Every structure is written in structure tokens, then in C-alpha cells.
C-alpha positions as CSV (number, residue, x, y, z in Angstrom):
1,X,58.2,-18.8,123.7
2,X,56.8,-16.8,120.9
3,X,53.1,-15.0,121.9
4,X,51.2,-17.8,120.2
5,X,52.9,-20.5,121.3
6,X,51.2,-22.8,124.5
7,X,52.7,-22.2,127.7
8,X,55.1,-24.7,129.2
9,X,54.4,-26.9,132.1
10,X,50.8,-26.0,132.1
11,X,47.7,-28.6,131.7
12,X,45.4,-27.7,128.8
13,X,42.6,-29.2,126.4
14,X,43.2,-29.2,122.9
15,X,39.3,-28.8,122.4
16,X,38.9,-25.8,124.7
17,X,42.2,-24.1,123.6
18,X,40.6,-22.9,120.2
19,X,37.4,-21.4,119.5
20,X,35.4,-21.5,116.1
21,X,35.0,-18.6,114.0
22,X,31.8,-18.5,111.9
23,X,32.8,-18.9,108.2
24,X,36.7,-19.2,108.9
25,X,39.7,-21.1,110.0
26,X,41.5,-20.5,113.4
27,X,44.9,-21.7,113.8
28,X,47.3,-21.5,116.9
29,X,51.0,-22.6,117.4
30,X,51.2,-25.4,120.2
31,X,54.7,-25.9,119.6
32,X,57.4,-24.7,117.1
33,X,61.0,-26.3,116.6
34,X,63.6,-26.7,114.1
35,X,62.6,-30.5,113.9
36,X,58.8,-29.7,113.2
37,X,55.8,-27.9,114.7
38,X,52.4,-28.8,116.4
39,X,49.5,-26.5,115.4
40,X,45.9,-26.5,116.5
41,X,43.3,-25.6,114.2
42,X,39.2,-24.8,114.2
43,X,37.4,-24.9,111.0
44,X,33.7,-23.4,110.1
45,X,31.6,-25.8,108.2
46,X,32.4,-25.8,104.6
47,X,36.0,-24.2,105.1
48,X,39.1,-26.2,103.7
49,X,42.6,-26.3,102.7
50,X,42.8,-26.6,99.1
51,X,45.0,-29.7,97.6
52,X,48.8,-29.2,98.0
53,X,51.9,-31.0,98.8
54,X,54.5,-30.7,101.8
55,X,57.9,-31.6,101.9
56,X,57.6,-33.4,105.2
57,X,55.2,-35.9,107.0
58,X,52.2,-34.4,108.6
59,X,49.8,-36.2,110.9
60,X,46.1,-34.9,111.6
61,X,44.2,-35.8,114.8
62,X,40.8,-34.6,114.8
63,X,39.5,-33.3,118.5
64,X,36.2,-32.0,117.5
65,X,33.5,-32.5,114.6
66,X,34.1,-34.4,110.9
67,X,36.5,-33.5,108.4
68,X,37.4,-35.3,104.9
69,X,41.0,-35.6,104.2
70,X,42.0,-36.1,100.7
71,X,45.5,-37.8,100.2
72,X,46.8,-38.6,96.7
73,X,43.1,-38.4,95.4
74,X,41.7,-40.9,97.9
75,X,39.1,-39.6,100.5
76,X,38.9,-40.3,104.0
77,X,36.5,-39.2,106.7
78,X,37.6,-38.7,110.2
79,X,35.7,-37.9,113.5
80,X,37.0,-37.0,117.0
81,X,39.3,-39.3,118.3
82,X,40.9,-40.4,114.8
83,X,44.3,-39.8,113.1
84,X,45.7,-40.1,109.6
85,X,49.2,-39.5,108.5
86,X,49.7,-37.5,105.2
87,X,53.1,-38.6,103.6
88,X,55.5,-35.8,102.4
89,X,55.3,-35.0,98.8
90,X,51.8,-36.4,98.3
91,X,48.9,-34.1,97.4
92,X,46.5,-34.1,100.3
93,X,43.4,-31.4,101.1
94,X,41.3,-30.9,104.0
95,X,37.5,-30.2,104.0
96,X,35.3,-29.1,106.8
97,X,32.2,-31.7,106.4
98,X,31.1,-29.8,109.5
99,X,32.7,-27.7,111.9
100,X,35.7,-29.3,113.3
101,X,39.3,-28.9,115.5
102,X,42.4,-30.8,114.4
103,X,45.7,-31.0,115.8
104,X,48.6,-30.8,112.9
105,X,52.0,-32.4,113.9
106,X,54.6,-32.0,111.1
107,X,58.0,-34.0,111.5
108,X,60.8,-32.7,109.4
109,X,63.5,-34.7,108.0
110,X,66.8,-33.9,108.0
């Protein structure tokens, strides 16, 4: 287990496991395996991940706040408790409409 991975067999809350950073983005690795990884992020209002593609499917679950997710040019607004899947090789971007926290799950294909 790396230093920034979450501890096994320990109960935790995603919302309480990452703090907001004024004007920044914070990320923590929950799990990292050959078959994929799970990361926890917090974004300050106005922060973004610019449009890009990934070779694997990825899923965003919003833990707190509000985010705009753009997939293939189509905009989606998500709030706490909502989830969206971003398909592999399709452009996507993430824009913090307000401060928000998300869990990013990436599944790698063989």
C-alpha cells in the first residue's frame, strides 16, 4: 500500500477524507491496481480539468457540491449523489460550478 492509498479494513467517508484547498484541486488515491484505480478529488469553485481523452472508461460520482461534466461536447450538471460514465476515447472535461468533491473510478480494459 502506498502512502497516499486508503487503509484496508477501515471504515471511512469520502466526504470527510479530502479537504478543499482555496483556489486548487486536491487528489487522493483510494485504490490503485493494474485493472484500474479509484481516486478522490476536491475542486475549488472555478477549477477545471481541461478537455482530454482517456483510453479507458471512467466514472465520476459527486460526493459534495456541483460540477459540469462535458462529454463529447455535451454538458451535464451533476450534484451530490449523482454519477456519470465517461466512455473511453471520447473527449471530456470537468468544471467546478461550485466547490465539489468527486470519486473517479477508472476501469482498464485488456
